C-alpha atoms as an extended CHARMM CRD file, in Angstrom:
* protein
*
        69  EXT
         1         1  ARG       CA             64.1690000000      -27.2410000000       31.7190000000  PROA      1               0.0000000000
         2         2  LEU       CA             64.2270000000      -26.2890000000       28.1940000000  PROA      2               0.0000000000
         3         3  THR       CA             63.8570000000      -27.3290000000       24.2380000000  PROA      3               0.0000000000
         4         4  LEU       CA             66.8790000000      -27.5570000000       21.7230000000  PROA      4               0.0000000000
         5         5  ALA       CA             64.9310000000      -24.6370000000       20.5010000000  PROA      5               0.0000000000
         6         6  GLU       CA             64.9540000000      -22.4220000000       23.3330000000  PROA      6               0.0000000000
         7         7  ILE       CA             68.1490000000      -23.5260000000       24.1580000000  PROA      7               0.0000000000
         8         8  ASN       CA             69.2380000000      -22.0000000000       20.6980000000  PROA      8               0.0000000000
         9         9  GLU       CA             67.0580000000      -18.6440000000       21.2450000000  PROA      9               0.0000000000
        10        10  TYR       CA             68.9340000000      -18.1830000000       24.2600000000  PROA      10              0.0000000000
        11        11  LEU       CA             72.2230000000      -18.6400000000       23.0750000000  PROA      11              0.0000000000
        12        12  MET       CA             71.9060000000      -16.4560000000       20.3550000000  PROA      12              0.0000000000
        13        13  GLY       CA             69.7910000000      -13.6330000000       22.7250000000  PROA      13              0.0000000000
        14        14  LYS       CA             73.0720000000      -13.5210000000       24.4780000000  PROA      14              0.0000000000
        15        15  PHE       CA             76.4270000000      -14.5090000000       22.4810000000  PROA      15              0.0000000000
        16        16  PRO       CA             77.0100000000      -12.3000000000       19.5930000000  PROA      16              0.0000000000
        17        17  PHE       CA             79.6020000000      -15.4240000000       17.7680000000  PROA      17              0.0000000000
        18        18  PHE       CA             76.1550000000      -17.6240000000       17.5490000000  PROA      18              0.0000000000
        19        19  ARG       CA             73.5970000000      -14.5650000000       15.6840000000  PROA      19              0.0000000000
        20        20  GLY       CA             76.6150000000      -14.8130000000       12.6220000000  PROA      20              0.0000000000
        21        21  SER       CA             75.9930000000      -17.2990000000        9.4400000000  PROA      21              0.0000000000
        22        22  TYR       CA             78.1420000000      -19.6670000000       10.6140000000  PROA      22              0.0000000000
        23        23  THR       CA             74.4000000000      -22.2400000000       11.4290000000  PROA      23              0.0000000000
        24        24  GLY       CA             77.3060000000      -25.2370000000       12.7680000000  PROA      24              0.0000000000
        25        25  TRP       CA             76.6860000000      -24.4940000000       16.4610000000  PROA      25              0.0000000000
        26        26  ARG       CA             73.5750000000      -25.3750000000       16.9880000000  PROA      26              0.0000000000
        27        27  ASN       CA             75.0890000000      -29.6000000000       16.1640000000  PROA      27              0.0000000000
        28        28  SER       CA             77.3340000000      -29.2390000000       18.0620000000  PROA      28              0.0000000000
        29        29  VAL       CA             74.3290000000      -27.4840000000       21.1800000000  PROA      29              0.0000000000
        30        30  ARG       CA             72.7660000000      -30.5740000000       19.8200000000  PROA      30              0.0000000000
        31        31  HSD       CA             75.2990000000      -33.2610000000       19.8270000000  PROA      31              0.0000000000
        32        32  ASN       CA             76.7290000000      -31.9780000000       23.4950000000  PROA      32              0.0000000000
        33        33  LEU       CA             73.3640000000      -32.3940000000       24.9880000000  PROA      33              0.0000000000
        34        34  SER       CA             73.2450000000      -35.6150000000       23.8470000000  PROA      34              0.0000000000
        35        35  LEU       CA             76.1210000000      -37.2070000000       24.4940000000  PROA      35              0.0000000000
        36        36  ASN       CA             76.8420000000      -35.7570000000       27.9630000000  PROA      36              0.0000000000
        37        37  ASP       CA             75.7120000000      -36.6930000000       31.3790000000  PROA      37              0.0000000000
        38        38  CYS       CA             75.4790000000      -33.8690000000       33.0820000000  PROA      38              0.0000000000
        39        39  PHE       CA             72.6570000000      -33.1250000000       30.8480000000  PROA      39              0.0000000000
        40        40  VAL       CA             69.5630000000      -35.5450000000       30.8960000000  PROA      40              0.0000000000
        41        41  LYS       CA             65.9280000000      -35.3140000000       28.0530000000  PROA      41              0.0000000000
        42        42  VAL       CA             62.8550000000      -34.8710000000       29.7160000000  PROA      42              0.0000000000
        43        43  LEU       CA             59.8990000000      -36.7200000000       27.1540000000  PROA      43              0.0000000000
        44        44  ARG       CA             57.0840000000      -33.9370000000       26.7010000000  PROA      44              0.0000000000
        45        45  ASP       CA             55.4930000000      -36.7390000000       25.1980000000  PROA      45              0.0000000000
        46        46  PRO       CA             56.3970000000      -40.4430000000       26.1120000000  PROA      46              0.0000000000
        47        47  SER       CA             54.4810000000      -41.9830000000       23.0540000000  PROA      47              0.0000000000
        48        48  ARG       CA             57.4830000000      -39.6910000000       21.2390000000  PROA      48              0.0000000000
        49        49  PRO       CA             60.5690000000      -39.9540000000       22.5100000000  PROA      49              0.0000000000
        50        50  TRP       CA             62.1640000000      -39.4440000000       19.2090000000  PROA      50              0.0000000000
        51        51  GLY       CA             60.2480000000      -36.1950000000       19.0450000000  PROA      51              0.0000000000
        52        52  LYS       CA             62.2120000000      -32.7020000000       18.6140000000  PROA      52              0.0000000000
        53        53  ASP       CA             59.6350000000      -31.1830000000       21.4010000000  PROA      53              0.0000000000
        54        54  ASN       CA             61.3690000000      -33.1690000000       24.2410000000  PROA      54              0.0000000000
        55        55  TYR       CA             62.9600000000      -30.8350000000       27.3330000000  PROA      55              0.0000000000
        56        56  TRP       CA             66.6560000000      -30.7910000000       28.3030000000  PROA      56              0.0000000000
        57        57  MET       CA             67.6700000000      -29.8030000000       32.3240000000  PROA      57              0.0000000000
        58        58  LEU       CA             70.7310000000      -30.1650000000       33.8880000000  PROA      58              0.0000000000
        59        59  ASN       CA             71.7290000000      -33.4660000000       35.4040000000  PROA      59              0.0000000000
        60        60  PRO       CA             71.0110000000      -33.1610000000       39.6700000000  PROA      60              0.0000000000
        61        61  ASN       CA             73.8610000000      -35.0050000000       40.3840000000  PROA      61              0.0000000000
        62        62  SER       CA             75.8580000000      -32.5830000000       37.7210000000  PROA      62              0.0000000000
        63        63  GLU       CA             74.2060000000      -29.1160000000       39.3430000000  PROA      63              0.0000000000
        64        64  TYR       CA             77.7070000000      -29.2990000000       41.1680000000  PROA      64              0.0000000000
        65        65  THR       CA             79.7340000000      -28.6790000000       37.8100000000  PROA      65              0.0000000000
        66        66  PHE       CA             77.5020000000      -25.1250000000       36.8350000000  PROA      66              0.0000000000
        67        67  ALA       CA             77.5860000000      -23.9700000000       40.8850000000  PROA      67              0.0000000000
        68        68  ASP       CA             80.3640000000      -20.9630000000       39.1770000000  PROA      68              0.0000000000
        69        69  GLY       CA             78.7030000000      -20.0340000000       35.7210000000  PROA      69              0.0000000000
């Protein structure tokens, strides 16, 4: 489980594309996390569900989708 900021940092460290001047990809990542059933949000603080510091993780029912990378 990772926060959105941690996911973005990983992508920038792993793939050169994400280190460029184009930053629109950040919105794409956020959009896909929130709309794709493969990902679930885990509240860090249940009293703040709108907070930007929540965790994201793979939906256990969708892990097979990522089994081969």
